[in-house]
N, C-alpha and C positions, 0 to 999 in steps of 0.2 A: 655679435661683430663681422663687420662684413668678408665676404671670401677675397682674396687677393689673390688671383689668378698669377700662377708661375708658368710664364709663357717660355723662357729661356730653355731652350734644348742643350742641355747638360751631359745627356749620355747617348750623342747619336749613334743611330745601329752600324751606319757602314763605316766607322770607324774602328777598325778591329783588327790589332798586333796581327804580328807574323806569328807568335806562338801559340796564341787564341785560335788563329786560323789552321795551325796544325793539326795542333791536339783533336779540332772538329773533323779534320779531314780522315784523321787516321783513325778515327771514334768510327763515324761512319763507316769504313771498311769493314768493321766487323759488328754491327750491330743492327737489328732489323728496324727500320724507318716505319716505327709506328705513330710518330710524334714529329708536329712541325715547330722546330725548336729556333729561336732567335741566335745569331751569330754572337752568343757570347757564352763562358764559362763559370759558373758559381763556382766561388772556392771557401767563402765561409761565411757564417752569420753568428749574430748575437742580436738578442732580445728582436726587437722588429723590424730588423735590416740585416740585408744580405752586400755581401761582396765580391765583385768578379776579379777574374785573373788578371783584370790591368788596376785594380784599386778601387774602381767606381764603388760607390753607395746606393743602393736602393730600397726606398722606403716599402715592407713587403705588406700589400692588402691580400696577400693570398694566402699564408700558411701552409706551404705546400698543399694546397686545396682543403683547405680545414682541417688539418692533422697538428701544428703547434703550435696547442693552443699556450704553452707558456713559453711561447718564445724557440727560438735558434739557440744553441746552446747552451741550456738553462745549466745552472751549476749544480742545481741538485739533481736534474735529470743524471748528469755527468759523473757525479758522485757515485750513485747507485750504479751506473753501468761501469765504472772502472772496477768498482768494489764485488761487484757479482760476476763480471767477466775473469777476476781473478779467484775466483771461489769455484764457480759451475755455469758452464752455459748451457748444455744439453743434457738430458739424459733417455728423454722418449717418454711418451704413456707408457710406460713396462712398470713404471716406480713412481711412487709420490715423490714430488717436490716440497721444500718447506713454501714456495712464495704461490703456486698455481692454486691450493685450497684459500688461502687467504685471500689472495684477489677475487675468488669467488665471493666468499663472504661477505668482502666489502663492499662488492657493487652491488650485492643482494640490500645487505644493512643499509648502505648509503640511499639506494632507492627507497627503500621504507620508510626510511628517516625525512625524504624530502616529498613524500606521500601527504603529508599534514592529515588531514581528518578521513583522509580515504581507506577504504580496505587495502589491507596490503597486498599485493597479488604476483610478485615476483619471489620464486623458490630457488630455482636449481639454475646452473652455469653450464656451459660446455666452449672449452677456450680453444679457439681456432688462431689463423696467419693473419686473415686479411677481412674486408668488408664481404667481397663478391662467395668466400667460403663459411661467413658467417650466414648469408642471405642462402646459399646452394643446402646448409644444414635446417634452416630454418622450413624450406621448402619439402625437404626429405622427412623432416618432423611432423609436417602436415600430411605429408601423403600417409605415413603410419598410423596417424589418428584418423585420417579419414576410413581407411581398409579395416579398421575394427570393428564398422559396424557395416559396411558393404563394401564390395570390389570395386563398385564402382563409385562410389565416392571419392573421386581423384580431383576433380577439377580445382584450378586455383584462378582466382581474380586479381587483377592488376589494374594498372589505368592509365590513362596517356602522360606525358612528358616524365614518367617515372623514369629512375636510371638506379637499377639495382643491381649492375655489375656485368663481367665481360665473359666469365663462363657460362655454359649452356641452360642451366638450370635458371641461373640470375638473368642471362640476356634474354631467355624467351618470356618475361616479366618485366622487359625492358623495352617498352613500344617506342619502338624507334627507325625506322625502315635503314638508315644509314649503318647501325650497328648491326640489325639482324640478316639482313637481304642474303649480305656475303655466306651466311652460315648454317642456312636455312637447310632441310628441317628443321627446327626446334623443338623440344618437348613437347607432347601432345596436351590438350586439357586446358590450355591456358587461354581467359577470355579475359579482354580488356573495355575498361568502363572508363566513360570523362570522369576526369577528376574535379570531386566536389559535386557531382552530377548524383542527387539522393536513386531519382527514381529510376534511372539506369542503372546504376548497381545494385536496388534492392532487386532487379529484374534477373541480375546474372546469379546472383548467389541463391542454392536451392540446397536441397538436401544430397546434391551427387556433388557439392562443393565442400574441400576439405581445408581450404587456406584462403584468405584473403590480405595481399601484402600491399602494404601504404605507408608512405612518406607522411607522417603529420606535417612536415614544411617538405616541399621538395627542391633541393640543390641544385644538379643538375640540368632539371625542369624548368627554373629560371626563377627561383625563389618563392614559391606559390606556397600558402598556406592553407591546411585543411579547415575547413569549419567546423566549428564546435557541432552544430546540428547536423551534418554530413557524418563527422566519424562516431555520434550517437547512432544514429540511424544504423551505420554499419556495424556496430557492436550491436545492438540490437537484431538485427538479421543473422548475424552470426550467431548469437544464443540461440534462435530459433531454429537455426538448423543443423547445430548442434559443428559450426565449423570455426576454425582458430583464425583468428584477428593477430596478424602479421605485423608489427611496427618495426619499420627500417628506419633507425636511426643513426645511421652511420654518418650522418653530415648532420644533424640536427640537433644530437643528444652531447651529451658530457658538457654541459655547460655553453653551449654556443649561443642558444638563444635567452640565456640568462635565468632558465631553469636549468637541474641537474638534466632533464629529458625535455625533449620537445613535447610529450604531450602531458606533463603534468603543469601546462597551462590552462589543458582541459578537467571537465568534473569527473567523477568515480565512474561515470556511465560510458565514460570513452576509455578505458583501460584495455590492454590488449593481453594477449595469451602467451607471446613470444615478441621480444624485441632482438635487435641485432644493433651492436656498435662494431667501432673499429676505430678509425680516422684518427682521434686525439686519444685515443687509450693511452698508449704509451708515448706520446709525443713524437713520434715519427719511427719508432722501434716497431717492427710490424708484429701485430696483433689482432686479432679478432675476438668477438664471444656472441653470444648466442642465451639470451636469459628467458627462462620459461617460467609458466605457471607451476605449480608442484604437480598436476593432475600432468603436464606436456611430460615434465621432466619423469615425470614415474614411468610414463610409456615406452621410456628409451631404455634399452636393455644391452647386456653386452654384446658387443658387433656390432652394433645396429650403426653405430656412426664411427670416427676414427680420425687421427692423425698423427701426422711423426713429429711436425714442431710445435703444434698448438698448445699452449701452455707452459713451454719450456722456461727453466729457470730466470735468465737473462730478462727475456719480453715479463715474464707474469712481475719479476719484482722491481722494474721501471715502472709497470701499469699502479700497482701498488701505490708507489710513489706518487705518480699523477692524477690516481685519480682521488687520493686524499685530498690534495691541493684542489682540483678541479670542484669537488663537492663541497668545500667550503661554504658556508653561506653567506659570509661576509664578501666572500671572494665572487659569488654569484651575483648576489645582489650589486656591487660593483660592476659587473660584466652589465647587466641590465639597463645601470645610470649612464654609463659612457655609451653603450650600445644608442640609447635615445640620443644621447647627446652628438653622436657620428648622424645620425640619422636624419634629425635636424638641421645639422649642415648639410645634409644629401639634398635636402628637402628644399634648402634655400639656395642650391645650385641649381637645383627644376625649376625654381620660380625665376632665377636671374637667367634660364634657359629652355624658356617652355618649347620652343620650337626645334630643342634640339633631347630633352628627357621628356617621357611621357610619363612615367611613372617610377616611384621610390616606395619599396617595400621591403618588410620583415621587423623580427624581433632580433634584440641582443647585438652582435658579430654576427649576424646571418642577415645581411641585409642584398635588397637587388635594386641596381638603377636599369629601370628598361629604357630605351631608346627609341627614337620613332624611325630609325635604318640602323640597319647590321651595324654594332659596333665593335666589331673585330679590328677595323683600322685605328680605332682609339687606344687598344691594348698597345699599340707601337707609337703610337703617338707620348702615352702616358709614361712608358719605358723610355723613352728619350728625355723625359723630364723626372726621372729617376723612382718612378712609381710602379710597381709589379701590380698587375691587373689580371683575372681571369674570367672570361665568358661562361654563361651558360645560355640553355635556350629563351625562346621567346625575346629575341635582340637584348637581352638581359647583360650587365656586368655584375658577378658576384662583387661583395664588398665583406671579405671574409680574412681578416687580419688576426693575430694572434691576440690571444683573449686577454693579456696584458698590456696593451695597446694604451697609452697616455691618453690624455684629450687634446694635447699639444701636439703629439705626432699623430693622432686621427686629424686634428685642425691642417697641418702639413700637408699630408695624403689627401683631402679634399682640394686646398689651393693646386697642385701639384695636377688633379685631375681638372678642375677648372681651365687651368692654362692647356691640357691636351685639348679638351671641348672646346676652348676658343679656336684653336687649331681644328679640329673635326668639323667644327661646323660650316667651312670655310669650303670642305673638300665637297666634289660633287656626289 
């Protein structure tokens, strides 16, 4: 079916009601300005749609930056939230609660169940509050792992175009001068290799390396997937040097690529020692987690790490519900199928606008559309046609809708994107 561009501007950015303007101005007086936001206020959402304070409807191709896999205002999530909030929200990790341990078990068992014929690797879980905290914990675990062998085994290898978070350890492994420069000096001992460059990477991993952190599919960096050959070589070198391999699956994990985990597209000889997760884990309720092998988990002792909010009953209860649904094999098969349909439509868009679109790449609903020039203006043009987008590195727009999006909704989004491209290609 041919893509029919939606060219009409139905949601003009310059039409801002007095009440919305007042709300934004008042908020700006009291908040630190770290994000450039358009002049609209999102009030509610349902499924794959969001609604602003003026009642305008937007098709959401961002999912809260790959967070709301089950869509906005999901009835099941809402029910668990309400029931658990009326029962117990927080007690700290001074005590056991009924959901944290059950969530850990579900994550380990689901990972093993989706490992097909591969040897199970996952054994332990540490529950945290966010992705950057999960990565901080993983880096700490790697440092302890190295020091059991030698005081000098503290080096960490990360990669170009990576994004692991904004706190100091995670930021030190996020190779982006824009993010790093204002906060230097960062933590010592971090080296950066070109992503997917086997020879350069193997030269950096030696007997003094405690950990290698890598995204099987880079999201923020522009939706670039690691090659199986690359991950296999890194895994082999980590084995040779007794180095931990850490997969950051905060964006590519929990169903977004059509597999439970992004690394499960690859063979047994590409499995990690540690995996970090967060974004879709509780469909927007803040939570993160570190999954480790038993040999790593058993190394971490009382007092080595901690968290006040991590694993609280509310977030853990919601995460149990969400993971059970995201791990369903029929659901994941549907994500793979519908994601391929959307990718095919985007490739048709590339064929229609070859001077505008350079490449379409990705798996499932973690897709990237790379443009020949900076696509930042395109985000505004799409928004004015009722479609919400988010950019990434390498002149790329990420296409990361809720995992429940229907083929009809996905096609509608592509048509709105086509209308935005029609306007974008005429700009200097």
